[in-house]
C-alpha atoms as a printed R data frame, in Angstrom:
    type eleno elety resid chain resno       x       y       z
1   ATOM     1    CA   MET     A     1   2.968  14.245 -58.119
2   ATOM     2    CA   ALA     A     2   0.274  14.929 -55.521
3   ATOM     3    CA   THR     A     3  -0.110  11.172 -55.028
4   ATOM     4    CA   ASN     A     4   3.603  10.762 -54.343
5   ATOM     5    CA   PHE     A     5   3.522  13.612 -51.791
6   ATOM     6    CA   SER     A     6   0.465  12.096 -50.098
7   ATOM     7    CA   ARG     A     7   2.210   8.752 -49.814
8   ATOM     8    CA   ARG     A     8   5.301  10.353 -48.276
9   ATOM     9    CA   GLY     A     9   3.088  12.403 -45.938
10  ATOM    10    CA   PHE     A    10   1.207   9.288 -44.925
11  ATOM    11    CA   LEU     A    11   4.430   7.360 -44.305
12  ATOM    12    CA   ARG     A    12   5.936  10.230 -42.319
13  ATOM    13    CA   THR     A    13   2.764  10.465 -40.189
14  ATOM    14    CA   ALA     A    14   2.732   6.695 -39.651
15  ATOM    15    CA   VAL     A    15   6.388   6.661 -38.576
16  ATOM    16    CA   VAL     A    16   5.955   9.628 -36.203
17  ATOM    17    CA   THR     A    17   2.714   8.260 -34.762
18  ATOM    18    CA   GLY     A    18   4.194   4.786 -34.371
19  ATOM    19    CA   GLY     A    19   7.277   6.278 -32.700
20  ATOM    20    CA   LEU     A    20   5.111   8.260 -30.279
21  ATOM    21    CA   PHE     A    21   3.052   5.175 -29.510
22  ATOM    22    CA   ALA     A    22   6.145   3.038 -28.937
23  ATOM    23    CA   GLY     A    23   7.744   5.768 -26.804
24  ATOM    24    CA   GLY     A    24   4.575   6.094 -24.730
25  ATOM    25    CA   ALA     A    25   4.438   2.338 -24.249
26  ATOM    26    CA   LEU     A    26   8.092   2.347 -23.209
27  ATOM    27    CA   ILE     A    27   7.514   5.139 -20.694
28  ATOM    28    CA   ALA     A    28   4.464   3.344 -19.271
29  ATOM    29    CA   ALA     A    29   6.350   0.060 -19.043
30  ATOM    30    CA   CYS     A    30   9.233   1.741 -17.239
31  ATOM    31    CA   GLY     A    31   6.959   3.414 -14.713
32  ATOM    32    CA   GLY     A    32   7.107   6.878 -16.254
33  ATOM    33    CA   GLY     A    33   4.724   9.619 -15.330
34  ATOM    34    CA   GLY     A    34   6.524  11.033 -12.326
35  ATOM    35    CA   GLU     A    35   5.971   8.166  -9.917
36  ATOM    36    CA   SER     A    36   8.995   7.013  -8.000
37  ATOM    37    CA   ALA     A    37  10.022   3.382  -8.113
38  ATOM    38    CA   PRO     A    38   9.551   1.281  -4.989
39  ATOM    39    CA   ALA     A    39  12.656   1.002  -2.810
40  ATOM    40    CA   GLN     A    40  12.715  -2.750  -3.308
41  ATOM    41    CA   ALA     A    41  11.512  -4.570  -6.407
42  ATOM    42    CA   PRO     A    42   8.420  -6.649  -5.631
43  ATOM    43    CA   ALA     A    43   8.757 -10.427  -5.569
44  ATOM    44    CA   ALA     A    44   7.370 -12.557  -8.357
45  ATOM    45    CA   SER     A    45   3.645 -13.259  -8.275
46  ATOM    46    CA   GLY     A    46   2.803 -16.069  -5.884
47  ATOM    47    CA   ALA     A    47   6.112 -15.793  -4.012
48  ATOM    48    CA   PRO     A    48   6.188 -15.110  -0.275
49  ATOM    49    CA   VAL     A    49   6.786 -11.453   0.617
50  ATOM    50    CA   THR     A    50   7.953 -10.142   4.003
51  ATOM    51    CA   LEU     A    51   7.330  -6.492   4.818
52  ATOM    52    CA   GLU     A    52   8.742  -4.533   7.755
53  ATOM    53    CA   ILE     A    53   7.179  -1.420   9.263
54  ATOM    54    CA   ALA     A    54   7.775   0.375  12.550
55  ATOM    55    CA   SER     A    55   6.585   3.360  14.500
56  ATOM    56    CA   LYS     A    56   8.865   6.389  14.736
57  ATOM    57    CA   GLY     A    57   9.582   6.475  18.468
58  ATOM    58    CA   ASP     A    58   6.737   8.103  20.391
59  ATOM    59    CA   ALA     A    59   5.518  10.012  17.315
60  ATOM    60    CA   LEU     A    60   2.251   8.948  15.750
61  ATOM    61    CA   GLU     A    61   3.944   7.942  12.505
62  ATOM    62    CA   TYR     A    62   4.892   4.795  10.644
63  ATOM    63    CA   ASP     A    63   8.395   4.706   9.169
64  ATOM    64    CA   LYS     A    64   6.855   3.708   5.801
65  ATOM    65    CA   THR     A    65   3.751   5.042   4.108
66  ATOM    66    CA   SER     A    66   3.533   2.708   1.122
67  ATOM    67    CA   PHE     A    67   4.060  -0.884   0.083
68  ATOM    68    CA   GLU     A    68   3.830  -2.692  -3.258
69  ATOM    69    CA   VAL     A    69   3.341  -6.442  -3.582
70  ATOM    70    CA   PRO     A    70   2.521  -8.741  -6.513
71  ATOM    71    CA   ALA     A    71  -0.936 -10.222  -6.864
72  ATOM    72    CA   GLY     A    72  -1.200 -13.758  -5.549
73  ATOM    73    CA   SER     A    73   1.626 -13.373  -3.037
74  ATOM    74    CA   LYS     A    74   1.606 -14.634   0.543
75  ATOM    75    CA   VAL     A    75   2.399 -11.518   2.589
76  ATOM    76    CA   THR     A    76   3.891 -11.446   6.079
77  ATOM    77    CA   LEU     A    77   3.966  -8.012   7.667
78  ATOM    78    CA   ASN     A    78   6.003  -7.371  10.813
79  ATOM    79    CA   LEU     A    79   5.212  -4.262  12.859
80  ATOM    80    CA   LYS     A    80   7.630  -3.018  15.520
81  ATOM    81    CA   ASN     A    81   6.367  -0.517  18.073
82  ATOM    82    CA   ASN     A    82   9.338   1.747  18.846
83  ATOM    83    CA   ALA     A    83   7.504   3.810  21.475
84  ATOM    84    CA   SER     A    84   9.357   4.467  24.732
85  ATOM    85    CA   PRO     A    85   8.874   1.937  27.535
86  ATOM    86    CA   GLY     A    86   6.081   3.056  29.843
87  ATOM    87    CA   SER     A    87   4.712   5.617  27.375
88  ATOM    88    CA   GLY     A    88   1.460   3.702  26.904
89  ATOM    89    CA   VAL     A    89   1.652   4.290  23.132
90  ATOM    90    CA   HIS     A    90   0.314   1.193  21.389
91  ATOM    91    CA   HIS     A    91  -0.009   0.556  17.641
92  ATOM    92    CA   ASN     A    92  -1.392  -1.950  15.178
93  ATOM    93    CA   TRP     A    93  -1.445  -2.268  11.387
94  ATOM    94    CA   VAL     A    94  -4.790  -2.675   9.633
95  ATOM    95    CA   LEU     A    95  -5.277  -3.194   5.873
96  ATOM    96    CA   VAL     A    96  -8.708  -2.092   4.650
97  ATOM    97    CA   ARG     A    97 -10.764  -2.033   1.481
98  ATOM    98    CA   PRO     A    98 -10.568   1.196  -0.583
99  ATOM    99    CA   GLY     A    99 -12.697   4.073   0.656
100 ATOM   100    CA   THR     A   100 -13.333   2.586   4.117
101 ATOM   101    CA   ILE     A   101 -10.391   3.845   6.196
102 ATOM   102    CA   ASP     A   102 -12.250   6.536   8.154
103 ATOM   103    CA   ALA     A   103 -15.296   4.357   8.853
104 ATOM   104    CA   VAL     A   104 -13.084   1.463  10.025
105 ATOM   105    CA   ALA     A   105 -11.210   3.842  12.350
106 ATOM   106    CA   ALA     A   106 -14.454   5.274  13.790
107 ATOM   107    CA   ASP     A   107 -16.024   1.837  14.296
108 ATOM   108    CA   GLY     A   108 -12.761   0.651  15.867
109 ATOM   109    CA   ILE     A   109 -12.938   3.314  18.559
110 ATOM   110    CA   ALA     A   110 -16.471   2.193  19.373
111 ATOM   111    CA   ALA     A   111 -15.318  -1.472  19.485
112 ATOM   112    CA   GLY     A   112 -12.897  -0.622  22.280
113 ATOM   113    CA   GLU     A   113  -9.625  -1.866  23.686
114 ATOM   114    CA   ALA     A   114 -10.854  -5.423  24.270
115 ATOM   115    CA   ASN     A   115 -11.208  -5.773  20.470
116 ATOM   116    CA   ASP     A   116  -7.877  -4.049  19.626
117 ATOM   117    CA   TYR     A   117  -9.963  -1.106  18.430
118 ATOM   118    CA   LEU     A   118 -11.422  -3.073  15.527
119 ATOM   119    CA   LYS     A   119 -15.072  -3.909  14.980
120 ATOM   120    CA   PRO     A   120 -15.332  -7.724  15.269
121 ATOM   121    CA   ASN     A   121 -15.774  -9.569  11.951
122 ATOM   122    CA   ASP     A   122 -15.547  -6.341   9.944
123 ATOM   123    CA   ASN     A   123 -15.633  -7.306   6.248
124 ATOM   124    CA   ARG     A   124 -13.893  -4.022   5.347
125 ATOM   125    CA   VAL     A   125 -10.748  -5.255   7.106
126 ATOM   126    CA   ILE     A   126  -8.532  -7.456   4.920
127 ATOM   127    CA   ALA     A   127  -5.772  -8.162   7.465
128 ATOM   128    CA   HIS     A   128  -4.513  -6.770  10.761
129 ATOM   129    CA   THR     A   129  -2.003  -7.284  13.522
130 ATOM   130    CA   LYS     A   130  -2.906  -7.305  17.174
131 ATOM   131    CA   MET     A   131  -2.138  -4.165  19.163
132 ATOM   132    CA   ALA     A   132   1.623  -3.915  19.872
133 ATOM   133    CA   LYS     A   133   2.822  -2.555  23.205
134 ATOM   134    CA   GLU     A   134   6.005  -0.496  23.505
135 ATOM   135    CA   GLY     A   135   9.006  -2.441  22.164
136 ATOM   136    CA   GLU     A   136   6.853  -5.320  20.906
137 ATOM   137    CA   ILE     A   137   6.900  -6.837  17.404
138 ATOM   138    CA   VAL     A   138   3.646  -8.266  16.032
139 ATOM   139    CA   SER     A   139   3.016  -9.994  12.694
140 ATOM   140    CA   VAL     A   140   0.230 -10.966  10.358
141 ATOM   141    CA   THR     A   141   0.324 -13.273   7.324
142 ATOM   142    CA   PHE     A   142  -2.309 -13.031   4.599
143 ATOM   143    CA   ASP     A   143  -2.908 -13.544   0.885
144 ATOM   144    CA   ALA     A   144  -2.524 -10.343  -1.138
145 ATOM   145    CA   PRO     A   145  -5.940  -9.098  -2.243
146 ATOM   146    CA   ALA     A   146  -6.889  -8.453  -5.884
147 ATOM   147    CA   PRO     A   147  -4.804  -5.906  -7.812
148 ATOM   148    CA   GLY     A   148  -5.536  -2.361  -6.723
149 ATOM   149    CA   THR     A   149  -4.641   0.231  -4.125
150 ATOM   150    CA   TYR     A   150  -5.731  -0.268  -0.530
151 ATOM   151    CA   ASP     A   151  -5.308   1.784   2.641
152 ATOM   152    CA   PHE     A   152  -3.639   0.859   5.906
153 ATOM   153    CA   LEU     A   153  -3.857   2.519   9.309
154 ATOM   154    CA   CYS     A   154  -3.316   2.227  13.035
155 ATOM   155    CA   SER     A   155  -6.749   1.903  14.643
156 ATOM   156    CA   PHE     A   156  -5.721   3.041  18.150
157 ATOM   157    CA   PRO     A   157  -7.961   6.039  19.012
158 ATOM   158    CA   GLY     A   158  -6.574   9.248  17.521
159 ATOM   159    CA   HIS     A   159  -3.763   7.554  15.576
160 ATOM   160    CA   ALA     A   160  -5.561   6.915  12.274
161 ATOM   161    CA   THR     A   161  -5.408  10.523  11.110
162 ATOM   162    CA   LEU     A   162  -1.587  10.405  11.024
163 ATOM   163    CA   MET     A   163  -0.704   6.694  10.873
164 ATOM   164    CA   ARG     A   164  -1.900   5.630   7.458
165 ATOM   165    CA   GLY     A   165  -0.577   4.677   4.066
166 ATOM   166    CA   LYS     A   166  -1.138   2.935   0.737
167 ATOM   167    CA   PHE     A   167  -0.797  -0.770  -0.039
168 ATOM   168    CA   THR     A   168  -0.616  -1.457  -3.776
169 ATOM   169    CA   VAL     A   169  -1.136  -4.881  -5.320
170 ATOM   170    CA   LYS     A   170   0.115  -5.204  -8.917
């Protein structure tokens, strides 16, 4: 009798454990864990992706703080500077390697306006637009880096503390 009970106990444990495992896999596959889904489903790997971002008027803010793209995609990012004409508020968009955002911003200030506030040939910078004047749209096209989470910022002096976000490659 004890053997029969042990078998049933084993089977019950296996079914419950398997169900928990399958449920966990389903939650992970569906993006569970409290994270919100991206507003637009990413394109298939290797497909071209066009991203749009803009400044919020004269505020030192981007209208988006995150992007998600598939690995291997060709990315075109368009930045529109919505600052008021004559305000002198310029912006760019700079994608950097993880953990380097503050150093890139500091070195950019030292590099000066002639270099669009970016250190020349900086290997921490993956892609960037030129500096956009008020009302201007600038673009950059680049290959998505390896899967991971990267930072982006505006390197104009004083903007990087507020104008930043996350760029995820899946």
